[in-house]
N, C-alpha and C positions, 0 to 999 in steps of 0.2 A: 597523603592521598587525595588526589582531585575530587571535586564533587561530582563531575561527569566524565564519563568516557564517550566521546563522539566516535562511532564506528562507521567507516565507509569502505566498501568494496567497489573496485573499479575494473571495468571491462570496456575498452574502446570508448572513453568518454573524453578525448583530448579537447573537444570543443567546449566542454562544459566544466571540467573538473577545476580549473583554476578559479572560476567565479564561485564555485561551491566552497572551496577551500578559504576564499577571500571572505565569504559571508560567515564562516566559522570563526575566523580570527578577528573579525570586526565586532564580535558580541561584547556587549556591555558587561556582561558576566564573564569573567576571565579565568575562573577556577576549573579547568578542564584539560583533558589530554585528547589528542586525535590518534586513533588507531586506523590506519589506511592500509588496504591491501591492493597491490596491482595483480589482478587475477589473469595474468598471461595476456595482457593486451598486445595487440599486433599493431597499434597506431602509436602515436607519440604521447599517450597518457603518462607514461612514467617520467618522460622529460618535463612535462608540465608540473607533475607533482613534486620533482626534485628541485623546482625553482624556489619552493618555500623552504626556509631555514629555520622556522620557528621550533624552539626546543620543545615544545609541548606535541609535536608531531612525531609519532613512531611509524615508520614506513617498513612495509614488507613487500616482498614480490615472490610470487610462486607461478608455477605452470598453471593454466587454466584448469579449474575444477568445478566450475559451474556456480551459478548465484547462490544456491543454498549453501553449499559447503564453504564458500567464500565469506558469507555473512557469519557462519558459525565460527570460522577461524578468528575473524577480527573480534567477535564477542568474547571468545575464550582467552584473548590476549589482553582484556582490559584490566584495569587496576581499580576502577571505581565501583561503588555499589550501584550507581544509577547509569544506565546505559542509554545514550541518545542516539537513536537511529537516524541516518541520513543517506539517501541515494546520491550517487555521484553526479547526477545531472540536475538536481534540485538545489535549492538554496534557502537559507534563513534570514529573516529580518533581524536587524542588530539586537533586538530585545527578546529573541526567542528563548535563550537560556535563562535570562533574567525571570521571565514568566514561568519557566518550568521550575526554576528554583523556588519561587513562591509557592507553586502547587505541591512540590515535594515537601516543603516546610510546613505548610498549613494543613496538609493532609498526610502526615507521616505515617499514619497506620495503612495507608493504600499503597499499592505497588505499580499501577498503571496510569500514565498521564499523557494527555494529549491536547493539542490546540487546534483550532480551525486552521485550514490550508487553502490558499488562493490557487487557482489554476491559471497557468499562462499558456495561452494558445494564440499562435500567429501574433506574438508580442502584445497581446491584451490580456489583462487580468479578469478573471471570473470568480465570483464567491462560490464556495462550495454550500450545498444545502444538506441539512440533516434532519432526520425524522424524530426530533425531540420536540414535545409539544410546548409551545409558548416559550421557546428558548430566546433570551434577549442577548443583544450585543454585548460582549464583554463579561457575560454571566459564566460563572463556574458552577457546574453541576456533577454530581456522580450519577452515572447513567449505565444502563445496561448496553453492552456493545451491540447486540443484534438488533434490538428494537430501535436503537438510535441510527442504524447503518442502511436503512432501506432506500435512501436517496444517494448517499455518498457515504463511504465507509468513514467511521468517526476516528479510526486508527489508520495511519498511513506510515510508509517507511521513511518519511521525513519529517513527521510531526509528532512522534511518539517517544516517550521516555519510559523505560522499564527497569524496575529493580532487578538486580541479578538474581534474586531468589525466584523470580518469574521462570527463568530457564531451568533451574533446578527442579521445579515442580511440574512443568508441562513438557520439557524438552526443548530442543533447538529447532531450527528451519529443517524441513524435510529435503535432503539434497536429491532425492529421487524425483522430485517434481520439477519440471523444466520451466514452467510458467505458472504463478499463483502460490508459490511458496509463502508469501505474506499472507494471503487470505486463509490458507491453512494454519498458520500461526495464530492469526486473529481469532479463529474459531476456538482454538484450544485455549487462548486467553479468556475468550468470551464465557467459556463454560465454566471457569474458575474464578474470575475477577471481575469486579466492576471497574469502570473507567472514570477517572477524574478529568473532566473535560472543560477547557476554557474556550469559550466561543469568541474568540478574537484571532484573526488571521496572523499568524507569526512566522509562517513558511510558505514558500511557493513551489508547486509541482509543475514541472514542464511537460505538457501534454504532447505525446508523440503523435504527430499527424500521419498515421499509417492506416490505410483502409483494411477493414477486416478481411476482405476477400484476398488480400495480398499478404496476410499473416503467414509467416513461415512456420509457426508452430500449430501443430494439428491438435485435434481434440485429445488424442491419446496423451499428449504431452501436457495437458492442463491438469490442474488439481482436481481430483474427484472426491466425492464426499461420502463414499459408502460407509467408511468408519464412524461417521457421525449419525447415521439413520437411527440407531437405537435411541439417541438423545433427543431427536427432533419429535419423537412421539410424545413426550411430556413438556416440550418446550416450543410453544407456537411461534415465538419470535425467532428462534433458530430455524424452525421449518420454512418460515417465510423468507428468511435470508438466504437459506440454502437453494429454495425455489427460484429466487431472482438469479442466483449464480447458475442453476441449471438451465434457465432460459436463455442466458448467454451462451452456455455450452450448445444448446439446441440450434441456435442461430448460426454458430460456427460450423456445426455439423452439417446443417443444410447447405452452407456455402462450400463445404467440402464434398457435398454429394454423399455423405456417410450416414445412410438411413439407419444402420444398426445403432450408431451412437446416438443419432436423434431420438429413436424410439426408446432406447434405454433410460435417457434423460426425462423425455416428455412424459412417460408413464408415471414418474415419480412426482411431477408437479401437480400440486393443488391449484387449479386455474383461478380460484378466488384470491390467491396470493399475487396474481399479475394484474396490471391494468388492461383496460380494454384495448389500448394501443398495443401493449405487448402481445395479447392474444391475437390481435389482427396480424402482427408481423409474423407470428409462428404459423400462420395459415398460409403464407406467401411461399411460392416456389423459389427454387434456387436462382433462376434468371431474375426475377424480381428483386430478390434480397441483393444480388450482385450489383444491380443497377442502383438500388437505394445505398448500398454501402459506398459506392463511388461519389454519391452525392450526400453523405451523411451529414456534412456541415449544414446544409439546407434543410435536412430531414429534422435535425435537432432544434432548429428555430421553429418548427411546427409542433415540437413537443413529442417527437418520436426519436427514440434512441435504440440502436442495435446492441449497445453494450449491456453490462449487468444490470444496471438500476434504471429506474423511471419507465 
């Protein structure tokens, strides 16, 4: 049985999947399998995948079933105890699995492992920031997911390894959620597990340059957090994490002109959990937010973000 099962679900990623797979096959730690599903792609993703003949790759193809169901399929097909998540348009640095092997060996009683991840945007790399006090470069620390993820999520779909027993305990991705299935999963993980975190960038997330105002997904298709409201009453870190996500939903609702969705999320936010900049953005009207979203690269340079965090 291989040490790691690398799981990848693919939908229309022909431009990226070859580089993603190359980064897996170039790992210095080689005891792994790759379980990959072509989730009904309508581009040349399948042709790109089939160019790889490595015996460690197990390939499946099905009609499109959505991101959550596709991720569940590959996870359930794994043979290893340790499942390494990887999105089809991201990639690993050659030492990623080697570092994860050290974490799973040194902290064998733990079940959730993650490394820092860099963000590639317009061919430039940016470091992720995490809300962990006095965190040093290359430091390993066992952390709470929620309090560590106020700036950027300490768990991502390309920098996380999970013991298979995690899914047995908390369940799989929720296929009914069109966007944000990963955030929903992280919340359930955070309620049950600590995270072994290595503050060393070992993976690269490709940032999609898409304006919030042009998003095809509506608030109704995003993850909602009603089922976690009973937990946040006694968990301030969870409460703040959810409020930051509600803030993002409020921004999207304003851009849609969806007053009902805005009011529903806004009334649940403790304003003390938001920065002054975020509070300022929530007071702006749809026209101003649309203008700001079109120039959000410049906005972020000033320290203002329309997304979930900061």
